[in-house]
N, C-alpha and C positions, 0 to 999 in steps of 0.2 A: 165142609169148609171150602173145598175146591183147591185146585192147583195154584191159583193166583194167591189165595190167602196163605197157603203154605210158603210160597216164595216170598211173600211180604214178611212173614214171621222169621224166616231164615235169613232175610236180608240179601237175597240173591237177585241183584239188579239185572244182569243179563237174562235170567229166566223170566223175570217180570216183563221185560220188553218183548221177549219171544212169545210169551203167552198172550199178551195184549195184541201183538201183531197177528196172532192166530185167532183173534176175536174171542178170547176168553172173557167171560162176563165180569164187569167191574162191580156188579151188584150181588154176586153169589153170597149167601149168608152162612155164617158159622154158628154152631151151637155155643151156648154160654159155657165158659170155663172160669168161674169167678176166682178160683184159687190162683190163677195166673193173670187176673185182671181183664178178662175178656167177657163182655156182657152179652146179653141175648141178641141174636140176629145181627151180629157185626158183619159188615161188608169189608172187603180189603182195605178201604180207606180208614175205617174205624180201627182196624188192626195196625195200620201204619201210624195212626194218631197215638195209640197207647204205647207204641214202642219208640216214640219220638222224644223221650225224655232227654237223651244225650246228643242225638243228632236227628235232623229232619230230612235226610237225603231221600229215604223211601217215600216219605209223605210228599215231598216236593215232586218226586217222579210221578206218583199217582195223580196228583193234581195237574201236572203237565200232560198226562195221558187222558185228561178229561173226566176224572172222577168228580162227582158233584160234592162240593164242600158243605152243602146244606142237607146232605143225606141223613135221614133218621136211622137210628139203630132200633129197628122194629118199633114197638110202641113205647119205648122207654125214654129215649133222649136223642139229641142231635150230636154230631161228631165234635163240634167245637167245644162242648162242655166237657169232653173227655181229654182235652189237651193237658199233658203233664208238665208243660213248661211254657214260660212266657214267649219263647221264640216260636214254639209250635202254634200258639195263638196268633202270633204275627204272620206266620206263613199262611194260615188258614184265612185270616182276614184279608190279606193281600190277594188271595184267590176268590174273594167275594163271599166269604162265609158271613152270615148275618148274626151279629152279636145279640140281637133281640128276637131271634127266631123262636117261635113256639112250635114244639115238635108235635108229632101225631098223637091220636088218642091211644089209651084212655087218660094218660097223665097230662099231656100237653104242657110240658114245662119248658123253661128257657135255658140257654147255655149257663147263666149264672146259677140257676137252681141245680142243673146237672153237675156243675163243678162242685157245689156244696155236697151233693149226694155222693159223688165219687172221690171226695176228700182231696181235692187239688190244693196246691200250696198257695201261699199268700201272693207270690209273684204272678201266678196265673190270674187271680182275681184282680190284681192291680192292673194288669194289661187289659183285661176285659173292660174294666171301668174306664181306663184310658181311651179305649175304643168306643166309648159311649154306651156301654151296656147299662140298661135302665134298672136301678135297684127297686123301683116302684112297680115294675111290670109284673103282672100276675099271669099265670097260665090260664087255661080255659076249662080244664077238667079239675085238676087239683090246684085250686087258686090259692097257692101258698106263697106268702111274702118270703123274700130271700132269707131273712133272719129266722123265720120259722122252719124253713127247709134245713138251714144250717144246724139249728138246735135239735131237730129230729134225728140227724145222722151224726151228731158230734160225739156221741158216746162210743162209737165203734173204732176206737184207736186212731183218732184224727189229731195228730200233733200240732197242726197249724190252726186249730179251730178258734182259739181266742184271738190270735192275731188277725185272722180273717174277719171275725166278728167286729173287731175294732175298726178295721179298714172299711167295712160296709157301713158302720154307723157314721164314720167320718164322711162317707159319700152320701149320706142322707137317708139311709135305711131306717125305718121307724120300728123300734122294738115293740110297739103296741099295735102295729097293723095286724088285723085279724085275718086268719085263713078263711076262705069261703069255698065250699064244695058245691059242685054242680053235676048233673047227669049221673053217671055210674058211681062217681065218688060219693055222692049224697046217699045212695042206696047202700054202698059199702059201709058208710057211717052208721046207718040204721042197723045193719047186721052186726056190726061191732058192738053196739050198745046191747043187743040181745046176748052176745057172747059174754059180756061182763056179768051177766046174771048167773053164770055157771062157775064152777070151781077153777081156780088158777088160770085166769085169762092171760094170754101172752102180752108182751109190751105192745105189739102191733095192734092188738085189739083196743088197748087204752088210747093209742094214737088215733086210730080211725074213729073211735067213739067220741073224740074231742077235737074234731077237725076245725071247729069254729073258735079256737082259742088263739092267742098270740104266741110269740116266741118263748116267753117265760113258761107258759104252760107246757110246751113241748119239752123244754129242757128239764122241767120238773118231772114229767112223766118218765123220761129216759134215765133220770137219776144223775144228771151232770151238774154237780154242785158248783164247779168253777164257772161254767157257762151261766148258771143261774146268778151267781154273784156279779159277773160282768154285766149281765142284762139289768139287774137291779141298779147297778151303778150308773147306767145310762137311762134311768127313769122308766124301766119296765114296771107296769102296774100289777102288783100281786093280788089286788082286790078285783081286777077285771073278771067278769063272769061270762061263762059260755051261755048258749041258748037254754040250757037246763038249770041255770042259776048257780052253777058250781064255780067258785072262785079259782083263779089260777094257782094260788098257793095251796089250795086243797087237793091239787092233783099230784103233789109230791108223793113219791113212792119209795123214798129212802130217807133215813134219818139225817144224813148229811145235808140233803136239800132242805128238809124241814128246819134244821138248825140254822142254815144259811139265811132262809127267809125270815125266821123269827128274829135273828140277830139284826137284820136290816130294819125290820119294823121297830124293834126296840131303839135303834139308833135314831130313826125318824121321830119317835116319840120323845126321846131325850132332846133332840134338836128343837122340836116344837115347844117343849117346856122351857128350854133355854131362851128361845126367841120370845116366849110369853113373859118370862121373868125380866128380860132385857127391856121389853116394851113397857112393862109396869114401872120399872125403875126410871125409864126415860120420862114417862108421864108424871111420876111423882116429883122428879127433879124440876120439871117444867112448872108444875103446880106450886112447889115450894118457892121457886124463883119469883113467880107472879105474886105470891102472898108477901114475900119479902119486899118486893117493889112497892106493894101497897102500903106496907108498914112504914117504909122510909118516907113515903110521900105524906103521911099524916102529920100535921104540924102539932107541936106541943104548945 
């Protein structure tokens, strides 16, 4: 991790200044420690970002000392997407962080996608959108629409997932936008399909084997019934097929998800029947009225 990273985590401002004056590197990387929220290849700036939930003093200091606000965290994501508060987003954007930056390979995802992957709160998304983050922008390796990214990671204890989904839909995110994979991600998809032929494939194998579905398919795979219900409510298509001809509703891996989709389809069928009956009644009334008019006009 290096001395500067340790000073950042401990909040020792005088030590940070002394180390930078002594030409300590601002790009020394730390090993991942997911149990404390530290991702792979974090530089001191990323460490300052993740500890900025309650105050941004250390983050502002590192930016003042010329840390690059668009620095990638290895191959996974850019720093802006890890911001845990709206104020941290504001600080980063003021320092010229790009809200539509696509990070390095192999994932090549955007700050919005990173925020979904790292379970940031609704206020963070609201501020990113306020700063003109593009809900339609796809990455270049894992070309995943923002709602698909959210649906993929929503089952891992994400309390704000439904509120974030509503916010993204209001901002114009399309629940039926399909994910597209390219390069390495395409070949990972082929390997995942092979893994499905063996016993007890993990959830991640199901996800990578079905990269070309939309958000509903991902929510069905991970077994998030409440997200499935929300997406169906904003017109996600359960009959949409992937390139192998498998419908999104057929990807459900839990009874709760299957029941949620079945109940939605039954409601649609009842609504269609009601509309059909109403249309028939309207036509009959119109016909009866016409016939009555003809009878009245016939002279005796």
